[in-house]
N, C-alpha and C positions, 0 to 999 in steps of 0.2 A: 110431175105426177105419174107419168108412165115412162118406162125405159124399154127399148127394144135392143136386145143384145144378139148380134149375129156371130156366127162362126162357120168354119168349113171351107173358106176360100183357099186359093193356092195356085200353084203351077201344075199343069197337067198336059200331057202330050195329046195331040189330035186323036180322037177316037176313045179317049179315056173318060172317066167318070169322076164326079164330085157330088157331095151332098152338103147343101147349105142348111143351117138351122137358125131360127130366130125365136127367141123367147121373150115374151112380154111380161113385165112385172110392174107393180105399183097399184094405183087406184083404178081397178078394173071391175065394172059391173057386168059388162058383156062386150064381146068382140063381134062386130058386124061382118068384117071381112079382114083377111090377111093375105098378103101377097108379096110378090117380088118384082122390082123394077131394076133396070140396068142402064148404065151410062158409059158409053165408050168415049175415048178422047175425041173432042171436037164434034160430038154428036149430042142430040137431045136425049134426055132420060126417057126410056120407053118401058111400057108394061111388058113383063115377061109372063107372069101367071098370077092368078088370083083365085081365092076360094072364099065363098061366102059362108054364113053361119050354118047353112043347111047342106053344105058340101058341093054346091054348084061351082064349077070351075070354068075359067076362061084362059086361053093361052094365045100368045102371039103366034102367028102362022109359022114363023121360022123355027120354033121350038117344038111344035106339035109332033108327037111320036117319039121325041127324044127326052123331054123334060116331064117330070111328074111332080105336082104340088100335093102336099098332104098336110093335115092338121091334127094335133093332139089337143083337143079342147080342154082336157083336164089339166094340161100343163101350159096352156096359153102359148103354144109353140107351133110354128109353121116350118115345114121342110120343103126343100126343092132338090129333088134327085135329078141330076143332070148326067145323061148318058150320051155317048157318041158326040162328044164335044168337038167343036170346030174352032179354028182360029178366030172366026167372026163372032164367037161367043165371048171373046175377051172383053171385059168391062168391069167396072165396079158395080156390084150387085147390092141393092138396097132393099131392106125389108120395110114393108108398109102395113100399118094396121089402122082400122077404123074402130075406135073404142068409145064405149059409153061408160062414164064414170060412176053414175048412180041412177037409181030409179027416178030421182028428183030432177035429173038432167037429161032430158030426152034427146038433145042434140049431140051426136057423137063427134069426137075429135079425131083428127088425122095425125098419126105419128110416123116418124121415120127412124130407121136404124142408122148407124154411123157409116155403114157400107163395108163391104168386104171385096177384096180384089180377086178376080178370077182371070187367070192368064192361060190361054191354050196355045202352046208353042212346042215345036220339036227342038 
């Protein structure tokens, strides 16, 4: 019913920047929140940043001041601008969205993107 398509990952040197994008499409009445999670090898998936429908944001401590999340509600798209990247930011980054399908369905559903690899290495 809903697809999340991510783009923007890749290989970057320490101190560099990348911008991730995630576009949601399909049966969408409203999007409660959109955000990014990441999973490094042999580690649990963790929240990176999230933005709710009124623009309130939350970041994990390790990325505060370096990463910025933003949304284009007209395009159902969320972005993650990542600056001053460090090797420890290397992970697969997953887009996440909490989506309500219709006015008749008050319970939102959680969707995940397929993941995009971010590698920070010299």
